[in-house]
N, C-alpha and C positions, 0 to 999 in steps of 0.2 A: 277208303284209300285217300280220298281228298282230305278228310277230317283228321285221320290219325297219322298219315304219312306225308301230307302236304304235297301230293302229286298234282301236277298241273292239269288243267282241263284238256290240253292237247294229248297228254299221256293217257288220261282216262278215256278219251274218245278213241284213241288208237287201240287200247285194250278191249273196249266195247266192240269195235269193228272186228277184231280178231276172234272174239267169242261168238259173234253172230255168224261169221264165215265158217267157223268150225262146226257150229250147231247145224248150219245148212248142209254140211257134208254128211251128217248122220241125222237127218230130220226125223227118222222113225224112233230115235233113241233119246231119252231125256238126258240132260247133261249129268245128272246124278248117277245115271246107270252106265256111263261111258267106262270102257275098260282100257287097259294099257294097249291092248291090241288095236283098238279103234284109233287111238292116237298115233300108233306106229303106222297104221294104214294111211292116215292123213298126212303124216310126214313123208311117206313114200310118194303119195300123190303130189305133194309140193315139189319134191325132187324131180319127179317126172315132168313137171310143168315149169321147171327152171325158176322157181321162186328163190329170191335171194336169201342167203344164210342169215343175214341180219334180221330180216323180217320174220323168219322162222324162229330165231332166238327170242324175239319180242313176243311171238305167239305163245311159246312155251312159258315165258315169264308170266303172261296173262293167265294161262291155264293153271300154273302152280299157285299163283295168288288166289285165284278163284276157288280151287279145291281146298287150300289151306284155310281159307275163310270159313267154308262150310264144315270142315272138320272141327274147327274151333267152336262152331255153333252146334256141334253134335248132330248135324243133319245127314252126314255121311261118315263112314268109318275108314275107308281106304282112299289114298291119293293115287289116282291112276298115272300121274306124271312123276311120281317119286323116283322111279328107277330110270328115267329117260334123261340122258345128258344133253347139254347144250351143244349145238353145232359149232365147229371150229370156225371162228370168224377171220382169223389172221389179223394183220395190222394194215388197215387201209389208211393211206396218207391223205389228209384233206387237200383238196385242190385249191390252189391259191392263184392270185394274179400277180404279175410283175408290177413294179412301181409305175412303169409307163402305162400299163393297161388300166391301173387304178386311176391314174390322172386323166386318161381319156374318158373313162366312165364318169368320173366326177364332173368333167367339163361338158358332158353331153346335154344336160338340161338347158332349156332356154329360160334364163332367169327373169326375162321380161314378163313371163306368164306366171300367174299366181300358183297354178297347180305345179308347174315345173320348178318354180322357186321353192315350193314345199319339198319337192323331190330332191332338189339340190341340197337343201338343209338336212334332209334325212340321210342322204348318201354320205355327206360330209360327217355327220354325227356317227353314223354306223362305222365308218372307217376310222374315226378318231377314238372311238370308245370300245369297239368290238362287241357291242350289244347283240343279243339274239334279236331276230326280226320280230318275234312276239313281244319282246321287251320294248323294242323301238316303237311299234305301232300303238302300244298301250300306254306310252308315256303321258303323264298328266302335268299340268302347269306347276303344281307344287313339288314335283320331282326335279325341277330345273332350278339351279342357282347360278344366275348369270354373273353375279358379283364375284363369286369364287370360281366360276367356270367349271362346275362339276354337275354330274347327274346322279341322283339318288335312285338306285335300281332295286326292284324286288325280283329276284330270279327264281330258279327252280327250287321247290321246297320252301318258298317264301324267304329264302336267304337274302339278306340285304347287303348292298355294297355301294360305295361311293366311287365314281369313275371320273377322272379329269377329261375334259373334252378338247382342250387346246384352243388357240386363238382363231384358227381358220374356221373350225366348226362353229365356234361361238359367234363369229361375225355373220355367218349365213343364217344361223338361228335367230339372232337379233333382227336381221333384215326381214326374215320371213314373218316374225311376230309383229313387226311394225308395218310392213307393206302387204304381204301376201295373205296372212291369216285372216285379217278383217274382211277380205273379199270372199273367203270360203265359209266363214261361220255364219250360218243362217239363224241359229238360236243358241242359247247359252250352252256351252260345252267346255269341259276342262281338258279335253284332249289337246296336246300340243300340235299334233299333225292331223287335222280333220280330213275326211274324205270330201268328194265333190258335193255330197249331200249335207255336209256340215257335221257328220257324226264320226264315230271312230272308224278307222281303216282296218281292213282284215289283212292277215299275213299274205293271203293269196293275191290280193290287189297289189300290194307293194312288190311282190315277187314278179308280177306281170310288168310292173313299172321298171324293175331292174333289167329284165330281158329286153324291154323296149329300148332302153338307153344303151345296152350292150350292142344292139344292132346298129344304132346310130354311131357308136364309137368303133364299130367294126372289130369287135372282140370275138375271136373265134374259139377261145378257150371254153371248156365246159363250165357252166355256172350252176350254182345252187343258192338257195336263200341265205346260206351261211358263208358265201364266197368272201364278202368283205370282212366278216369276222375272222376267217382264216387268214386273210391278207394282213389284217391288223396284228394278229399274233405272230405270224411268220416274219413280217417286216420288223417288228420290235426285236425279236430274237436275233434276226440277221444283223441288227445294229447294236447288239450287245446287251439288251435288256435282261435283267435278272428274271429267272424262271418263276420264282415265287411271286414277284410283282405282277407278271403276266397272268399267273394263276388267279390272283386276287381280282384283277381287272376283268377277267373273263367270267369270274364267278364259279370256277371249278372247285368242287369239294375235295377232290383228290389230285395231288400233283402229277400222278401218272397220266391223267387225262391231258394235262398241259404238255407233258414231255414229248408227245407225238410231234409237236412243232419243232423240236430240236432235230427230229429225223427229217422233217421237211427242209430245214436249213441245211442239213448235211447233204441231202439230195441236190439241193441248189448248188452247193459248193462243188459237188462231183460234176454236175453238168457244166459249170463254168470252167472247171479244170480241163474237162475233156474237150471243150470247145476252143480253149485258148492256149493250152500248153502244147508246145511243139512235139512232145513225145508222149502225149496222152493216148 
């Protein structure tokens, strides 16, 4: 899957976890001997235990890919998932932050401290470009062009894109590279944003940093690792950005994925209308 389809390590790890959990549900049965009834029983178990439909959909995707692979290798004859449909997911709107909340979050780090200066530069870049957190923490020096103020990104499926970063993010990145990064780098590394140990940072570490600054900024909205990515897209569309341009900057392969942000903008318009119109 990594070699032929370019799937990310995170996706592969998620599929592997799904297969291990499913195998543990029927430990007495080899995966090659699983029946459709076994899978239906596991799906019923997940419903009874309030598993989310989206995680169940990913599980089924993992199982389908698994069995199709072994059918193609002639290790098994029948696909036990062939007649099982995906659960209905509905349309979940991404949760975003208001402009004021974003500004409070970006202002939370103490830029006199090298670690927090790094975090400030990362938050500014995240909001300016809409990068995925995995893309952000993995950025290397050669992916940054300060002269043209752009970032070269390799996204899902190794798809490449150039994203402009804007003057504000560029300012904080240049300041961090000049002042903060030399204090953090213990040995040679090409990661733009090293950890305390001077190595690459994990997604989980940066997610904890975001939650830390959200507490400081007194942001009560629900956050996710993609919150600033959602804010980036929503705020661009709210200010009239072309949907195709937003699609390119986000690295979406399908425009329909980007279109969900138009729904977010519409919901925002509705709430503003209801709040301020005298006859709403």
